[in-house]
C-alpha positions in Angstrom: 77.4 114.9 94.5 80.1 112.9 92.7 83.8 112.4 92.7 84.0 115.4 90.4 86.4 115.7 87.5 89.7 116.0 89.4 89.9 112.6 91.1 91.8 110.2 88.9 92.8 107.4 91.4 90.5 105.7 93.9 91.8 103.0 96.2 89.3 101.2 98.5 90.7 98.5 100.8 88.7 96.6 103.4 85.9 99.3 103.5 82.4 98.9 104.8 79.3 100.7 103.4 80.6 101.0 99.9 77.1 100.6 98.6 76.6 104.3 99.5 79.2 105.3 96.9 76.8 104.6 94.0 75.8 108.2 93.7 79.4 109.3 93.3 79.8 107.4 90.0 78.8 109.7 87.2 79.5 109.6 83.5 81.8 112.6 83.7 84.2 111.3 86.3 87.8 111.0 85.3 89.0 107.9 87.2 91.9 106.2 85.5 93.0 103.9 88.3 90.5 102.0 90.5 91.2 99.4 93.2 88.5 97.7 95.3 89.9 95.1 97.7 87.6 93.0 99.9 85.0 95.7 100.5 81.9 93.6 100.3 79.4 93.4 97.4 80.2 95.5 94.4 77.5 97.3 92.5 78.5 96.5 88.9 76.5 99.4 87.6 79.3 101.6 88.8 81.3 100.4 85.8 79.0 102.1 83.4 81.0 105.2 84.4 84.5 103.8 84.1 85.3 104.3 80.5 88.5 106.2 81.3 89.9 103.5 83.7 93.1 102.0 82.5 94.3 100.2 85.7 91.8 98.1 87.6 92.3 95.9 90.7 89.4 93.9 92.0 89.7 91.4 95.0 86.4 90.0 96.2 85.5 88.7 99.7 83.6 85.8 98.2 81.9 84.8 95.0 79.6 87.6 93.9 75.9 87.1 94.7 75.0 87.9 91.1 76.9 86.7 88.0 79.3 89.3 86.5 78.5 90.2 82.8 82.1 90.1 81.4 81.1 91.4 78.0 79.4 94.5 79.5 82.3 95.0 81.9 84.9 94.9 79.1 82.8 97.2 76.9 82.7 99.8 79.7 86.5 99.9 80.0 87.9 100.1 76.4 91.2 101.6 77.6 92.0 99.0 80.3 95.8 98.2 80.1 96.5 96.6 83.5 93.9 94.2 85.0 94.3 92.5 88.4 91.5 90.1 89.6 91.2 87.1 91.8 89.8 83.6 91.9 86.4 84.7 93.3 86.0 87.1 90.3 86.8 84.2 88.0 84.2 82.0 89.7 81.6 84.8 89.5 81.7 85.4 85.7 78.5 84.7 83.9 78.3 81.0 82.7 79.4 80.7 79.2 81.7 83.7 79.2 84.8 81.6 78.6 83.4 79.9 75.5 81.6 82.9 73.8 84.9 84.0 72.1 83.2 85.1 68.9 80.7 87.4 70.6 82.9 88.7 73.4 84.4 92.2 72.9 88.2 92.3 72.9 90.4 94.0 75.5 92.6 95.5 72.8 94.5 97.8 75.2 95.3 95.2 77.8 99.0 94.7 78.3 99.2 93.0 81.8 96.9 90.5 83.4 97.4 89.6 87.1 95.4 86.7 88.4 95.5 86.2 92.2 94.3 83.3 94.4 93.6 81.0 91.4 92.6 77.4 92.1 93.8 75.1 89.4 91.4 72.4 90.8 88.4 74.6 89.7 87.3 74.0 86.1 85.3 77.3 86.0 88.3 79.4 87.1 90.6 77.8 84.5 88.0 78.1 81.7 87.7 81.8 82.5 91.5 82.3 82.6 91.7 80.9 79.1 88.7 83.0 78.1 90.4 86.2 79.3 93.6 85.3 77.4 91.5 84.8 74.3 90.0 88.2 74.4 93.3 90.0 75.1 95.1 90.0 71.7 97.8 92.4 72.8 98.6 91.0 76.2 102.3 91.1 77.0 102.6 89.9 80.6 100.6 87.3 82.5 101.1 86.7 86.3 99.3 83.9 88.1 99.4 83.4 91.9 97.9 80.3 93.5 95.1 80.3 96.0 96.8 80.2 99.5 96.8 76.9 101.4 95.3 75.0 98.5 96.1 71.3 98.7 98.3 69.8 96.1 96.9 67.2 93.8 98.0 65.2 90.8 95.4 66.1 88.3 93.5 62.8 89.1 90.1 62.2 90.7 88.5 59.1 92.2 85.4 57.8 90.3 82.4 56.3 92.1 83.9 52.9 91.5 87.2 54.0 93.2 89.2 54.2 90.0 91.6 57.1 89.3 90.3 59.2 86.4 91.8 62.3 84.8 90.4 65.5 86.4 87.9 67.7 84.4 90.5 70.5 84.4 93.2 68.3 82.7 90.6 67.0 80.2 89.6 70.6 79.3 93.3 71.7 78.9 93.8 68.7 76.6 90.6 69.2 74.6 90.4 70.0 70.9 88.5 73.2 71.8 91.9 74.8 72.7 93.7 73.9 69.5 93.1 77.3 68.1 94.4 79.1 71.2 97.1 81.6 70.1 98.8 83.7 72.8 100.4 86.0 70.3 102.0 88.9 72.2 103.1 87.9 75.7 106.8 88.1 76.4 106.7 87.2 80.1 104.7 84.7 82.1 105.1 84.4 85.9 103.3 81.5 87.6 103.2 79.9 91.0 102.7 76.1 91.1 102.4 73.3 93.6 103.3 71.2 91.1 100.7 68.7 89.8 99.7 67.5 86.4 97.0 70.1 86.1 99.5 73.0 86.4 102.0 71.3 84.1 99.3 70.8 81.5 98.5 74.5 81.7 102.1 75.5 81.4 102.5 73.2 78.4 99.5 74.8 76.8 101.0 78.3 77.3 104.4 77.2 75.9 102.8 75.7 72.7 100.6 78.7 72.1 103.0 81.6 72.7 105.2 82.4 69.7 106.5 85.7 71.2 107.3 84.3 74.7 110.8 85.2 76.0 110.6 84.2 79.6 108.5 81.9 81.8 109.3 82.2 85.5 107.9 79.3 87.6 108.0 79.5 91.4 107.0 76.3 93.2 105.8 75.3 96.7 106.3 72.2 98.9 108.9 70.5 96.8 111.7 70.0 99.3 113.4 67.0 97.6 116.1 68.3 95.1 115.8 65.2 93.0 112.0 65.7 92.6 112.5 69.3 91.7 115.1 68.3 89.0 112.8 65.7 87.7 109.9 68.2 87.2 112.3 70.8 85.7 113.5 68.1 83.2 109.9 67.4 82.2 109.2 71.2 81.8 112.2 71.8 79.5 111.1 68.9 77.3 107.7 70.6 76.6 107.4 71.8 73.0 107.5 75.6 72.6 106.1 77.9 69.9 108.9 80.3 70.7 112.5 79.2 70.0 113.8 81.9 72.3 111.6 81.1 75.3 113.5 80.6 78.5 112.2 78.8 81.6 113.4 80.0 85.0 112.6 77.6 87.9 112.6 79.2 91.3 
């Protein structure tokens, strides 16, 4: 048995026993929209039968027990145009996926990328965010939501000697490895922030790498002091921009 050729949309939310669905995934199924939200461990072999999927939403309960082969996943979904994934997915990608930009297949059809529950404190997650941007040459819209209840920071860590040092994430975002990052197509970026220097550095990187950007919408948490909010906004608007028409909306 399988889903057959008529089912084009499958939405699984908070289900148990999804491991028994493996026999339903056949090469001739016609799924175009697939959502799997917090349903336990996913059998990534299913995605060998998802070549017609153009909308994919994956939200994991926790980091996957086995690393996810991003190159293979991308190759199995050549028509994907809307992709929504979460921080656990980002943490579960095979080590090195973010830096193998020359070997990684492109998501040529991808127009919108939604990233949920992202932790800006986590170097692996941020490296993989950049990696996904790099392999999406026609991306038009990027939406990033923060991991809930994450603690605010300032992009600094304490060394063993007790001195403040720049966090690995900030060091990465300022590294020469990202000089060639060109975010050609996006017109809209929506991002939630806390706000610390890590997030500001990420925003700065996007602004300087996005020549087609028209609008960046930034929603912030925890800043209750109007003067502090104005200070941060003033810093944001001073960032250099690759697009002369890019507007920043502070919410």
